[in-house]
N, CA, C and O atoms as a GROMACS GRO file, in nm:
protein
  600
    1MET      N    1   2.094   4.417  -3.496
    1MET     CA    2   2.214   4.473  -3.557
    1MET      C    3   2.291   4.549  -3.450
    1MET      O    4   2.234   4.623  -3.369
    2ARG      N    5   2.420   4.529  -3.452
    2ARG     CA    6   2.508   4.599  -3.360
    2ARG      C    7   2.616   4.670  -3.436
    2ARG      O    8   2.667   4.621  -3.537
    3VAL      N    9   2.652   4.788  -3.387
    3VAL     CA   10   2.764   4.861  -3.446
    3VAL      C   11   2.852   4.918  -3.336
    3VAL      O   12   2.807   4.949  -3.226
    4ILE      N   13   2.977   4.932  -3.371
    4ILE     CA   14   3.072   5.011  -3.295
    4ILE      C   15   3.108   5.127  -3.387
    4ILE      O   16   3.149   5.105  -3.501
    5ILE      N   17   3.093   5.249  -3.337
    5ILE     CA   18   3.122   5.369  -3.415
    5ILE      C   19   3.240   5.439  -3.350
    5ILE      O   20   3.241   5.463  -3.229
    6GLN      N   21   3.339   5.472  -3.431
    6GLN     CA   22   3.453   5.547  -3.381
    6GLN      C   23   3.470   5.673  -3.466
    6GLN      O   24   3.478   5.666  -3.589
    7ARG      N   25   3.477   5.786  -3.397
    7ARG     CA   26   3.507   5.911  -3.468
    7ARG      C   27   3.656   5.907  -3.498
    7ARG      O   28   3.738   5.885  -3.408
    8VAL      N   29   3.692   5.930  -3.623
    8VAL     CA   30   3.832   5.915  -3.664
    8VAL      C   31   3.882   6.038  -3.740
    8VAL      O   32   3.805   6.110  -3.803
    9LYS      N   33   4.011   6.059  -3.731
    9LYS     CA   34   4.077   6.159  -3.816
    9LYS      C   35   4.105   6.099  -3.953
    9LYS      O   36   4.109   6.170  -4.053
   10GLU      N   37   4.124   5.965  -3.956
   10GLU     CA   38   4.140   5.890  -4.080
   10GLU      C   39   4.125   5.742  -4.046
   10GLU      O   40   4.146   5.700  -3.932
   11ALA      N   41   4.088   5.663  -4.148
   11ALA     CA   42   4.076   5.518  -4.129
   11ALA      C   43   4.088   5.450  -4.264
   11ALA      O   44   4.054   5.507  -4.368
   12SER      N   45   4.136   5.326  -4.260
   12SER     CA   46   4.146   5.249  -4.384
   12SER      C   47   4.132   5.101  -4.350
   12SER      O   48   4.152   5.058  -4.236
   13VAL      N   49   4.097   5.024  -4.452
   13VAL     CA   50   4.090   4.879  -4.438
   13VAL      C   51   4.167   4.818  -4.555
   13VAL      O   52   4.150   4.857  -4.671
   14THR      N   53   4.252   4.721  -4.521
   14THR     CA   54   4.339   4.656  -4.619
   14THR      C   55   4.311   4.508  -4.621
   14THR      O   56   4.291   4.445  -4.517
   15VAL      N   57   4.308   4.450  -4.742
   15VAL     CA   58   4.289   4.308  -4.762
   15VAL      C   59   4.400   4.258  -4.853
   15VAL      O   60   4.414   4.304  -4.966
   16GLU      N   61   4.478   4.163  -4.805
   16GLU     CA   62   4.590   4.106  -4.882
   16GLU      C   63   4.680   4.214  -4.942
   16GLU      O   64   4.721   4.204  -5.057
   17GLY      N   65   4.710   4.316  -4.862
   17GLY     CA   66   4.801   4.421  -4.903
   17GLY      C   67   4.739   4.532  -4.986
   17GLY      O   68   4.806   4.631  -5.014
   18ASP      N   69   4.612   4.519  -5.026
   18ASP     CA   70   4.546   4.622  -5.105
   18ASP      C   71   4.444   4.697  -5.019
   18ASP      O   72   4.365   4.635  -4.948
   19VAL      N   73   4.446   4.829  -5.027
   19VAL     CA   74   4.349   4.911  -4.954
   19VAL      C   75   4.215   4.900  -5.026
   19VAL      O   76   4.203   4.936  -5.143
   20SER      N   77   4.113   4.852  -4.954
   20SER     CA   78   3.980   4.840  -5.015
   20SER      C   79   3.891   4.958  -4.981
   20SER      O   80   3.793   4.983  -5.050
   21GLY      N   81   3.924   5.031  -4.875
   21GLY     CA   82   3.847   5.148  -4.836
   21GLY      C   83   3.931   5.240  -4.751
   21GLY      O   84   4.012   5.196  -4.670
   22ARG      N   85   3.911   5.369  -4.771
   22ARG     CA   86   3.988   5.469  -4.694
   22ARG      C   87   3.904   5.595  -4.682
   22ARG      O   88   3.837   5.635  -4.777
   23ILE      N   89   3.910   5.658  -4.564
   23ILE     CA   90   3.845   5.787  -4.545
   23ILE      C   91   3.938   5.882  -4.470
   23ILE      O   92   4.032   5.839  -4.403
   24ALA      N   93   3.911   6.009  -4.484
   24ALA     CA   94   3.973   6.111  -4.401
   24ALA      C   95   3.884   6.123  -4.277
   24ALA      O   96   3.831   6.022  -4.231
   25ALA      N   97   3.866   6.240  -4.223
   25ALA     CA   98   3.788   6.259  -4.101
   25ALA      C   99   3.645   6.210  -4.119
   25ALA      O  100   3.582   6.234  -4.222
   26GLY      N  101   3.595   6.142  -4.018
   26GLY     CA  102   3.458   6.092  -4.022
   26GLY      C  103   3.434   5.983  -3.920
   26GLY      O  104   3.482   5.991  -3.806
   27LEU      N  105   3.360   5.880  -3.962
   27LEU     CA  106   3.323   5.771  -3.872
   27LEU      C  107   3.365   5.636  -3.930
   27LEU      O  108   3.340   5.608  -4.047
   28LEU      N  109   3.427   5.555  -3.848
   28LEU     CA  110   3.451   5.414  -3.880
   28LEU      C  111   3.336   5.338  -3.815
   28LEU      O  112   3.314   5.349  -3.695
   29VAL      N  113   3.264   5.259  -3.895
   29VAL     CA  114   3.150   5.184  -3.846
   29VAL      C  115   3.177   5.035  -3.863
   29VAL      O  116   3.188   4.985  -3.976
   30LEU      N  117   3.189   4.964  -3.751
   30LEU     CA  118   3.201   4.819  -3.752
   30LEU      C  119   3.061   4.765  -3.731
   30LEU      O  120   2.996   4.799  -3.632
   31ALA      N  121   3.013   4.681  -3.823
   31ALA     CA  122   2.872   4.638  -3.821
   31ALA      C  123   2.860   4.487  -3.815
   31ALA      O  124   2.923   4.414  -3.893
   32GLY      N  125   2.777   4.440  -3.721
   32GLY     CA  126   2.748   4.297  -3.709
   32GLY      C  127   2.598   4.273  -3.718
   32GLY      O  128   2.518   4.360  -3.682
   33PHE      N  129   2.561   4.155  -3.766
   33PHE     CA  130   2.420   4.123  -3.789
   33PHE      C  131   2.385   3.989  -3.727
   33PHE      O  132   2.469   3.900  -3.713
   34GLU      N  133   2.258   3.977  -3.688
   34GLU     CA  134   2.204   3.850  -3.642
   34GLU      C  135   2.090   3.809  -3.734
   34GLU      O  136   2.038   3.891  -3.810
   35GLU      N  137   2.052   3.682  -3.728
   35GLU     CA  138   1.950   3.628  -3.818
   35GLU      C  139   1.819   3.706  -3.811
   35GLU      O  140   1.749   3.717  -3.912
   36ALA      N  141   1.785   3.759  -3.696
   36ALA     CA  142   1.656   3.826  -3.677
   36ALA      C  143   1.652   3.968  -3.733
   36ALA      O  144   1.546   4.031  -3.733
   37ASP      N  145   1.764   4.020  -3.779
   37ASP     CA  146   1.766   4.158  -3.828
   37ASP      C  147   1.677   4.172  -3.951
   37ASP      O  148   1.670   4.084  -4.037
   38GLU      N  149   1.610   4.288  -3.956
   38GLU     CA  150   1.517   4.317  -4.064
   38GLU      C  151   1.550   4.452  -4.125
   38GLU      O  152   1.640   4.523  -4.078
   39GLU      N  153   1.478   4.487  -4.230
   39GLU     CA  154   1.499   4.614  -4.299
   39GLU      C  155   1.485   4.732  -4.204
   39GLU      O  156   1.556   4.831  -4.217
   40ARG      N  157   1.393   4.723  -4.107
   40ARG     CA  158   1.374   4.834  -4.014
   40ARG      C  159   1.497   4.856  -3.926
   40ARG      O  160   1.526   4.969  -3.887
   41ASP      N  161   1.572   4.747  -3.894
   41ASP     CA  162   1.696   4.762  -3.818
   41ASP      C  163   1.798   4.839  -3.900
   41ASP      O  164   1.866   4.928  -3.848
   42LEU      N  165   1.809   4.805  -4.028
   42LEU     CA  166   1.903   4.873  -4.117
   42LEU      C  167   1.867   5.020  -4.133
   42LEU      O  168   1.953   5.108  -4.125
   43ASP      N  169   1.739   5.047  -4.156
   43ASP     CA  170   1.692   5.185  -4.173
   43ASP      C  171   1.720   5.268  -4.048
   43ASP      O  172   1.775   5.377  -4.056
   44TRP      N  173   1.682   5.214  -3.932
   44TRP     CA  174   1.700   5.286  -3.806
   44TRP      C  175   1.848   5.315  -3.782
   44TRP      O  176   1.886   5.427  -3.748
   45MET      N  177   1.932   5.212  -3.800
   45MET     CA  178   2.075   5.227  -3.771
   45MET      C  179   2.141   5.326  -3.867
   45MET      O  180   2.218   5.412  -3.824
   46ALA      N  181   2.113   5.316  -3.995
   46ALA     CA  182   2.174   5.408  -4.092
   46ALA      C  183   2.135   5.552  -4.060
   46ALA      O  184   2.220   5.642  -4.060
   47GLY      N  185   2.008   5.574  -4.033
   47GLY     CA  186   1.962   5.708  -3.998
   47GLY      C  187   2.025   5.760  -3.870
   47GLY      O  188   2.067   5.876  -3.863
   48LYS      N  189   2.032   5.674  -3.771
   48LYS     CA  190   2.090   5.714  -3.642
   48LYS      C  191   2.237   5.754  -3.659
   48LYS      O  192   2.280   5.856  -3.606
   49ILE      N  193   2.314   5.674  -3.732
   49ILE     CA  194   2.456   5.700  -3.749
   49ILE      C  195   2.478   5.834  -3.820
   49ILE      O  196   2.562   5.914  -3.776
   50VAL      N  197   2.406   5.859  -3.926
   50VAL     CA  198   2.425   5.982  -4.002
   50VAL      C  199   2.381   6.105  -3.923
   50VAL      O  200   2.436   6.214  -3.943
   51ARG      N  201   2.283   6.089  -3.834
   51ARG     CA  202   2.232   6.204  -3.757
   51ARG      C  203   2.301   6.226  -3.623
   51ARG      O  204   2.285   6.332  -3.563
   52LEU      N  205   2.378   6.128  -3.574
   52LEU     CA  206   2.444   6.144  -3.444
   52LEU      C  207   2.533   6.268  -3.443
   52LEU      O  208   2.610   6.292  -3.536
   53ARG      N  209   2.520   6.346  -3.338
   53ARG     CA  210   2.598   6.469  -3.327
   53ARG      C  211   2.726   6.440  -3.250
   53ARG      O  212   2.730   6.450  -3.127
   54LEU      N  213   2.830   6.405  -3.324
   54LEU     CA  214   2.957   6.364  -3.266
   54LEU      C  215   3.074   6.455  -3.303
   54LEU      O  216   3.188   6.430  -3.264
   55PHE      N  217   3.045   6.562  -3.378
   55PHE     CA  218   3.151   6.651  -3.425
   55PHE      C  219   3.131   6.790  -3.366
   55PHE      O  220   3.019   6.837  -3.349
   56ALA      N  221   3.242   6.854  -3.335
   56ALA     CA  222   3.240   6.983  -3.263
   56ALA      C  223   3.186   7.097  -3.348
   56ALA      O  224   3.210   7.105  -3.469
   57ASP      N  225   3.114   7.185  -3.281
   57ASP     CA  226   3.072   7.311  -3.343
   57ASP      C  227   3.179   7.416  -3.313
   57ASP      O  228   3.287   7.381  -3.263
   58ALA      N  229   3.152   7.542  -3.341
   58ALA     CA  230   3.250   7.650  -3.320
   58ALA      C  231   3.292   7.665  -3.175
   58ALA      O  232   3.400   7.715  -3.146
   59GLU      N  233   3.204   7.623  -3.082
   59GLU     CA  234   3.235   7.634  -2.939
   59GLU      C  235   3.300   7.507  -2.884
   59GLU      O  236   3.327   7.498  -2.765
   60GLY      N  237   3.325   7.409  -2.970
   60GLY     CA  238   3.388   7.285  -2.926
   60GLY      C  239   3.292   7.183  -2.868
   60GLY      O  240   3.335   7.084  -2.810
   61VAL      N  241   3.163   7.206  -2.884
   61VAL     CA  242   3.061   7.114  -2.832
   61VAL      C  243   3.022   7.016  -2.943
   61VAL      O  244   3.005   7.055  -3.059
   62MET      N  245   3.010   6.888  -2.907
   62MET     CA  246   2.968   6.788  -3.006
   62MET      C  247   2.824   6.818  -3.045
   62MET      O  248   2.729   6.776  -2.978
   63ASN      N  249   2.808   6.892  -3.155
   63ASN     CA  250   2.677   6.941  -3.194
   63ASN      C  251   2.649   6.924  -3.343
   63ASN      O  252   2.543   6.964  -3.391
   64HIS      N  253   2.744   6.863  -3.417
   64HIS     CA  254   2.727   6.844  -3.561
   64HIS      C  255   2.732   6.695  -3.595
   64HIS      O  256   2.807   6.618  -3.535
   65SER      N  257   2.651   6.657  -3.692
   65SER     CA  258   2.653   6.520  -3.743
   65SER      C  259   2.770   6.504  -3.840
   65SER      O  260   2.833   6.603  -3.879
   66VAL      N  261   2.798   6.382  -3.878
   66VAL     CA  262   2.904   6.356  -3.976
   66VAL      C  263   2.871   6.428  -4.106
   66VAL      O  264   2.961   6.479  -4.174
   67GLN      N  265   2.745   6.431  -4.141
   67GLN     CA  266   2.703   6.498  -4.264
   67GLN      C  267   2.726   6.649  -4.254
   67GLN      O  268   2.780   6.710  -4.347
   68GLU      N  269   2.685   6.709  -4.143
   68GLU     CA  270   2.704   6.854  -4.123
   68GLU      C  271   2.852   6.891  -4.119
   68GLU      O  272   2.890   7.000  -4.162
   69ALA      N  273   2.934   6.799  -4.067
   69ALA     CA  274   3.078   6.825  -4.056
   69ALA      C  275   3.151   6.798  -4.187
   69ALA      O  276   3.271   6.824  -4.197
   70GLY      N  277   3.080   6.746  -4.287
   70GLY     CA  278   3.143   6.714  -4.415
   70GLY      C  279   3.231   6.591  -4.407
   70GLY      O  280   3.321   6.573  -4.489
   71GLY      N  281   3.204   6.505  -4.309
   71GLY     CA  282   3.286   6.386  -4.288
   71GLY      C  283   3.245   6.270  -4.377
   71GLY      O  284   3.148   6.277  -4.453
   72GLU      N  285   3.321   6.164  -4.366
   72GLU     CA  286   3.299   6.042  -4.442
   72GLU      C  287   3.268   5.927  -4.348
   72GLU      O  288   3.283   5.939  -4.226
   73ILE      N  289   3.223   5.816  -4.404
   73ILE     CA  290   3.198   5.694  -4.327
   73ILE      C  291   3.267   5.578  -4.397
   73ILE      O  292   3.255   5.562  -4.518
   74LEU      N  293   3.339   5.498  -4.319
   74LEU     CA  294   3.397   5.372  -4.366
   74LEU      C  295   3.326   5.261  -4.291
   74LEU      O  296   3.324   5.260  -4.168
   75ALA      N  297   3.266   5.165  -4.363
   75ALA     CA  298   3.190   5.056  -4.301
   75ALA      C  299   3.265   4.924  -4.318
   75ALA      O  300   3.314   4.893  -4.427
   76VAL      N  301   3.272   4.848  -4.209
   76VAL     CA  302   3.342   4.719  -4.210
   76VAL      C  303   3.252   4.617  -4.142
   76VAL      O  304   3.206   4.640  -4.030
   77SER      N  305   3.228   4.505  -4.208
   77SER     CA  306   3.147   4.399  -4.146
   77SER      C  307   3.228   4.331  -4.037
   77SER      O  308   3.348   4.310  -4.052
   78GLN      N  309   3.161   4.296  -3.926
   78GLN     CA  310   3.231   4.235  -3.814
   78GLN      C  311   3.136   4.147  -3.734
   78GLN      O  312   3.068   4.193  -3.644
   79PHE      N  313   3.133   4.017  -3.770
   79PHE     CA  314   3.045   3.923  -3.702
   79PHE      C  315   3.080   3.905  -3.556
   79PHE      O  316   2.995   3.862  -3.477
   80THR      N  317   3.203   3.936  -3.517
   80THR     CA  318   3.245   3.914  -3.379
   80THR      C  319   3.173   4.005  -3.279
   80THR      O  320   3.187   3.986  -3.158
   81LEU      N  321   3.098   4.103  -3.328
   81LEU     CA  322   3.020   4.187  -3.237
   81LEU      C  323   2.910   4.106  -3.167
   81LEU      O  324   2.854   4.151  -3.067
   82TYR      N  325   2.879   3.987  -3.219
   82TYR     CA  326   2.779   3.901  -3.157
   82TYR      C  327   2.843   3.787  -3.078
   82TYR      O  328   2.782   3.682  -3.061
   83ALA      N  329   2.963   3.807  -3.030
   83ALA     CA  330   3.029   3.706  -2.949
   83ALA      C  331   2.957   3.688  -2.816
   83ALA      O  332   2.913   3.786  -2.754
   84SER      N  333   2.947   3.565  -2.773
   84SER     CA  334   2.897   3.534  -2.639
   84SER      C  335   3.011   3.470  -2.562
   84SER      O  336   3.074   3.376  -2.610
   85VAL      N  337   3.038   3.522  -2.442
   85VAL     CA  338   3.147   3.469  -2.361
   85VAL      C  339   3.095   3.417  -2.227
   85VAL      O  340   3.169   3.413  -2.128
   86LYS      N  341   2.967   3.378  -2.224
   86LYS     CA  342   2.906   3.331  -2.100
   86LYS      C  343   2.970   3.203  -2.049
   86LYS      O  344   2.990   3.188  -1.928
   87LYS      N  345   3.000   3.112  -2.139
   87LYS     CA  346   3.054   2.982  -2.099
   87LYS      C  347   3.199   2.968  -2.146
   87LYS      O  348   3.229   2.990  -2.263
   88GLY      N  349   3.286   2.933  -2.054
   88GLY     CA  350   3.425   2.906  -2.090
   88GLY      C  351   3.497   3.029  -2.141
   88GLY      O  352   3.456   3.143  -2.117
   89ASN      N  353   3.606   3.003  -2.212
   89ASN     CA  354   3.692   3.111  -2.260
   89ASN      C  355   3.694   3.125  -2.411
   89ASN      O  356   3.755   3.218  -2.464
   90ARG      N  357   3.627   3.035  -2.480
   90ARG     CA  358   3.617   3.046  -2.625
   90ARG      C  359   3.485   3.112  -2.660
   90ARG      O  360   3.379   3.060  -2.626
   91PRO      N  361   3.490   3.226  -2.729
   91PRO     CA  362   3.364   3.293  -2.765
   91PRO      C  363   3.279   3.206  -2.857
   91PRO      O  364   3.330   3.129  -2.940
   92SER      N  365   3.150   3.220  -2.840
   92SER     CA  366   3.054   3.154  -2.930
   92SER      C  367   3.001   3.260  -3.025
   92SER      O  368   2.974   3.373  -2.985
   93TRP      N  369   2.984   3.221  -3.152
   93TRP     CA  370   2.934   3.313  -3.252
   93TRP      C  371   2.793   3.273  -3.296
   93TRP      O  372   2.748   3.314  -3.403
   94SER      N  373   2.725   3.194  -3.216
   94SER     CA  374   2.597   3.136  -3.259
   94SER      C  375   2.489   3.240  -3.288
   94SER      O  376   2.397   3.212  -3.365
   95ARG      N  377   2.497   3.357  -3.229
   95ARG     CA  378   2.396   3.461  -3.256
   95ARG      C  379   2.425   3.539  -3.384
   95ARG      O  380   2.336   3.605  -3.438
   96ALA      N  381   2.547   3.532  -3.431
   96ALA     CA  382   2.582   3.606  -3.554
   96ALA      C  383   2.515   3.540  -3.674
   96ALA      O  384   2.509   3.417  -3.684
   97ALA      N  385   2.465   3.622  -3.764
   97ALA     CA  386   2.401   3.571  -3.885
   97ALA      C  387   2.505   3.501  -3.973
   97ALA      O  388   2.620   3.542  -3.979
   98ARG      N  389   2.462   3.395  -4.040
   98ARG     CA  390   2.548   3.326  -4.135
   98ARG      C  391   2.584   3.423  -4.248
   98ARG      O  392   2.514   3.521  -4.271
   99GLY      N  393   2.692   3.394  -4.317
   99GLY     CA  394   2.739   3.480  -4.424
   99GLY      C  395   2.638   3.503  -4.535
   99GLY      O  396   2.631   3.613  -4.590
  100ASP      N  397   2.558   3.399  -4.568
  100ASP     CA  398   2.460   3.415  -4.675
  100ASP      C  399   2.346   3.509  -4.634
  100ASP      O  400   2.273   3.559  -4.720
  101VAL      N  401   2.331   3.532  -4.505
  101VAL     CA  402   2.231   3.626  -4.454
  101VAL      C  403   2.295   3.763  -4.430
  101VAL      O  404   2.242   3.866  -4.471
  102SER      N  405   2.410   3.762  -4.362
  102SER     CA  406   2.472   3.888  -4.323
  102SER      C  407   2.535   3.963  -4.441
  102SER      O  408   2.542   4.086  -4.438
  103GLY      N  409   2.582   3.893  -4.543
  103GLY     CA  410   2.640   3.960  -4.660
  103GLY      C  411   2.540   4.054  -4.726
  103GLY      O  412   2.572   4.172  -4.744
  104PRO      N  413   2.421   4.006  -4.762
  104PRO     CA  414   2.321   4.096  -4.821
  104PRO      C  415   2.274   4.205  -4.724
  104PRO      O  416   2.248   4.318  -4.765
  105LEU      N  417   2.264   4.172  -4.594
  105LEU     CA  418   2.227   4.274  -4.496
  105LEU      C  419   2.331   4.386  -4.492
  105LEU      O  420   2.297   4.504  -4.491
  106PHE      N  421   2.458   4.347  -4.492
  106PHE     CA  422   2.565   4.446  -4.489
  106PHE      C  423   2.559   4.536  -4.612
  106PHE      O  424   2.571   4.658  -4.601
  107GLN      N  425   2.539   4.476  -4.730
  107GLN     CA  426   2.535   4.556  -4.852
  107GLN      C  427   2.417   4.654  -4.852
  107GLN      O  428   2.432   4.769  -4.892
  108ARG      N  429   2.301   4.607  -4.805
  108ARG     CA  430   2.186   4.698  -4.799
  108ARG      C  431   2.209   4.809  -4.696
  108ARG      O  432   2.170   4.923  -4.719
  109PHE      N  433   2.273   4.774  -4.585
  109PHE     CA  434   2.307   4.874  -4.484
  109PHE      C  435   2.400   4.980  -4.542
  109PHE      O  436   2.378   5.100  -4.521
  110VAL      N  437   2.502   4.939  -4.615
  110VAL     CA  438   2.595   5.034  -4.677
  110VAL      C  439   2.521   5.122  -4.778
  110VAL      O  440   2.546   5.242  -4.785
  111ASP      N  441   2.431   5.063  -4.855
  111ASP     CA  442   2.352   5.141  -4.951
  111ASP      C  443   2.269   5.246  -4.878
  111ASP      O  444   2.258   5.360  -4.925
  112LYS      N  445   2.210   5.209  -4.764
  112LYS     CA  446   2.129   5.303  -4.687
  112LYS      C  447   2.215   5.414  -4.625
  112LYS      O  448   2.176   5.530  -4.623
  113LEU      N  449   2.333   5.377  -4.575
  113LEU     CA  450   2.426   5.477  -4.523
  113LEU      C  451   2.465   5.577  -4.632
  113LEU      O  452   2.464   5.698  -4.610
  114SER      N  453   2.499   5.526  -4.750
  114SER     CA  454   2.538   5.611  -4.862
  114SER      C  455   2.426   5.707  -4.900
  114SER      O  456   2.450   5.825  -4.922
  115ALA      N  457   2.304   5.655  -4.906
  115ALA     CA  458   2.190   5.740  -4.942
  115ALA      C  459   2.168   5.848  -4.836
  115ALA      O  460   2.145   5.964  -4.870
  116ALA      N  461   2.175   5.811  -4.708
  116ALA     CA  462   2.152   5.907  -4.601
  116ALA      C  463   2.264   6.011  -4.593
  116ALA      O  464   2.238   6.128  -4.565
  117LEU      N  465   2.387   5.968  -4.620
  117LEU     CA  466   2.501   6.058  -4.613
  117LEU      C  467   2.511   6.146  -4.738
  117LEU      O  468   2.563   6.258  -4.733
  118GLY      N  469   2.462   6.094  -4.849
  118GLY     CA  470   2.467   6.169  -4.974
  118GLY      C  471   2.596   6.151  -5.050
  118GLY      O  472   2.627   6.230  -5.140
  119LYS      N  473   2.673   6.048  -5.015
  119LYS     CA  474   2.796   6.018  -5.088
  119LYS      C  475   2.833   5.871  -5.064
  119LYS      O  476   2.784   5.810  -4.969
  120PRO      N  477   2.918   5.815  -5.149
  120PRO     CA  478   2.955   5.674  -5.134
  120PRO      C  479   3.021   5.646  -4.999
  120PRO      O  480   3.094   5.728  -4.944
  121VAL      N  481   2.994   5.526  -4.949
  121VAL     CA  482   3.055   5.479  -4.824
  121VAL      C  483   3.149   5.364  -4.860
  121VAL      O  484   3.103   5.256  -4.899
  122PRO      N  485   3.281   5.385  -4.848
  122PRO     CA  486   3.374   5.276  -4.877
  122PRO      C  487   3.362   5.166  -4.770
  122PRO      O  488   3.314   5.191  -4.659
  123THR      N  489   3.405   5.047  -4.806
  123THR     CA  490   3.393   4.932  -4.716
  123THR      C  491   3.519   4.847  -4.720
  123THR      O  492   3.611   4.868  -4.799
  124GLY      N  493   3.519   4.751  -4.630
  124GLY     CA  494   3.615   4.643  -4.638
  124GLY      C  495   3.563   4.543  -4.740
  124GLY      O  496   3.476   4.575  -4.821
  125VAL      N  497   3.616   4.420  -4.735
  125VAL     CA  498   3.571   4.312  -4.822
  125VAL      C  499   3.499   4.210  -4.735
  125VAL      O  500   3.560   4.149  -4.647
  126PHE      N  501   3.369   4.193  -4.759
  126PHE     CA  502   3.289   4.106  -4.675
  126PHE      C  503   3.351   3.966  -4.668
  126PHE      O  504   3.384   3.906  -4.770
  127GLY      N  505   3.367   3.915  -4.546
  127GLY     CA  506   3.416   3.780  -4.522
  127GLY      C  507   3.566   3.763  -4.531
  127GLY      O  508   3.617   3.654  -4.506
  128ALA      N  509   3.638   3.867  -4.568
  128ALA     CA  510   3.783   3.858  -4.583
  128ALA      C  511   3.853   3.882  -4.450
  128ALA      O  512   3.795   3.935  -4.355
  129ASP      N  513   3.979   3.842  -4.445
  129ASP     CA  514   4.066   3.874  -4.333
  129ASP      C  515   4.115   4.016  -4.359
  129ASP      O  516   4.192   4.040  -4.452
  130MET      N  517   4.071   4.110  -4.276
  130MET     CA  518   4.098   4.252  -4.300
  130MET      C  519   4.186   4.310  -4.191
  130MET      O  520   4.182   4.266  -4.076
  131GLN      N  521   4.264   4.408  -4.229
  131GLN     CA  522   4.340   4.486  -4.133
  131GLN      C  523   4.282   4.628  -4.137
  131GLN      O  524   4.280   4.693  -4.241
  132VAL      N  525   4.236   4.672  -4.021
  132VAL     CA  526   4.175   4.804  -4.011
  132VAL      C  527   4.270   4.896  -3.936
  132VAL      O  528   4.316   4.864  -3.826
  133ALA      N  529   4.300   5.010  -3.996
  133ALA     CA  530   4.386   5.110  -3.933
  133ALA      C  531   4.304   5.236  -3.912
  133ALA      O  532   4.223   5.274  -3.997
  134LEU      N  533   4.325   5.300  -3.797
  134LEU     CA  534   4.251   5.422  -3.770
  134LEU      C  535   4.326   5.510  -3.673
  134LEU      O  536   4.409   5.465  -3.594
  135VAL      N  537   4.295   5.638  -3.681
  135VAL     CA  538   4.339   5.734  -3.581
  135VAL      C  539   4.211   5.783  -3.516
  135VAL      O  540   4.138   5.865  -3.571
  136ASN      N  541   4.185   5.730  -3.395
  136ASN     CA  542   4.064   5.764  -3.322
  136ASN      C  543   4.072   5.909  -3.279
  136ASN      O  544   4.176   5.954  -3.231
  137ASP      N  545   3.965   5.981  -3.297
  137ASP     CA  546   3.961   6.124  -3.268
  137ASP      C  547   3.881   6.147  -3.141
  137ASP      O  548   3.759   6.132  -3.140
  138GLY      N  549   3.949   6.184  -3.035
  138GLY     CA  550   3.880   6.213  -2.909
  138GLY      C  551   3.947   6.148  -2.788
  138GLY      O  552   4.008   6.218  -2.708
  139PRO      N  553   3.938   6.019  -2.773
  139PRO     CA  554   3.864   5.923  -2.855
  139PRO      C  555   3.713   5.932  -2.830
  139PRO      O  556   3.667   5.960  -2.720
  140VAL      N  557   3.638   5.906  -2.938
  140VAL     CA  558   3.493   5.897  -2.931
  140VAL      C  559   3.455   5.761  -2.989
  140VAL      O  560   3.475   5.736  -3.107
  141THR      N  561   3.400   5.674  -2.905
  141THR     CA  562   3.361   5.539  -2.946
  141THR      C  563   3.225   5.507  -2.885
  141THR      O  564   3.206   5.520  -2.764
  142LEU      N  565   3.130   5.464  -2.970
  142LEU     CA  566   2.995   5.429  -2.925
  142LEU      C  567   2.961   5.287  -2.967
  142LEU      O  568   3.005   5.239  -3.071
  143SER      N  569   2.882   5.222  -2.885
  143SER     CA  570   2.826   5.091  -2.917
  143SER      C  571   2.674   5.106  -2.924
  143SER      O  572   2.612   5.156  -2.830
  144ILE      N  573   2.615   5.062  -3.037
  144ILE     CA  574   2.470   5.077  -3.055
  144ILE      C  575   2.412   4.945  -3.101
  144ILE      O  576   2.467   4.879  -3.190
  145ASP      N  577   2.301   4.906  -3.042
  145ASP     CA  578   2.229   4.783  -3.079
  145ASP      C  579   2.087   4.824  -3.120
  145ASP      O  580   2.016   4.889  -3.043
  146SER      N  581   2.045   4.784  -3.240
  146SER     CA  582   1.914   4.823  -3.289
  146SER      C  583   1.801   4.760  -3.208
  146SER      O  584   1.689   4.811  -3.209
  147ARG      N  585   1.829   4.650  -3.139
  147ARG     CA  586   1.727   4.584  -3.057
  147ARG      C  587   1.725   4.638  -2.915
  147ARG      O  588   1.634   4.608  -2.838
  148ASN      N  589   1.824   4.716  -2.879
  148ASN     CA  590   1.830   4.771  -2.744
  148ASN      C  591   1.885   4.915  -2.752
  148ASN      O  592   1.991   4.944  -2.698
  149PRO      N  593   1.811   5.004  -2.820
  149PRO     CA  594   1.862   5.141  -2.832
  149PRO      C  595   1.863   5.213  -2.698
  149PRO      O  596   1.762   5.216  -2.628
  150GLU      N  597   1.975   5.269  -2.664
  150GLU     CA  598   1.988   5.341  -2.536
  150GLU      C  599   2.009   5.488  -2.561
  150GLU      O  600   2.022   5.566  -2.467
   0.00000   0.00000   0.00000
């Protein structure tokens, strides 16, 4: 499982002109899955995201988690995180999980995020053509892979 996390002042996702998810300050999480992902990848990633200290304390040091800061999380599925560009100029998506695998993984991941955060996590629409809008705060952007935690 791979994610891109962006600390945001606000973020939203729109599908066919309708907003499907919106948050104020918090984290925008773009999540991609591969066939080999398991429940432990989802558990580890959800816990890591909620506990990451990316928000400023009184001294301006990134010392608070999204939960401690009272922030929100917006989750958007994104299979393109598994793009391979080794050959030629057209990305290959062969490592990305098929929709029938990644759809349920994404939903379970969102459920785990919601449970860890203690409040609902809005999302985009799985498999849809989405427009994501955000105001990046910092900017703070992280890339995390459950198979290669750094």
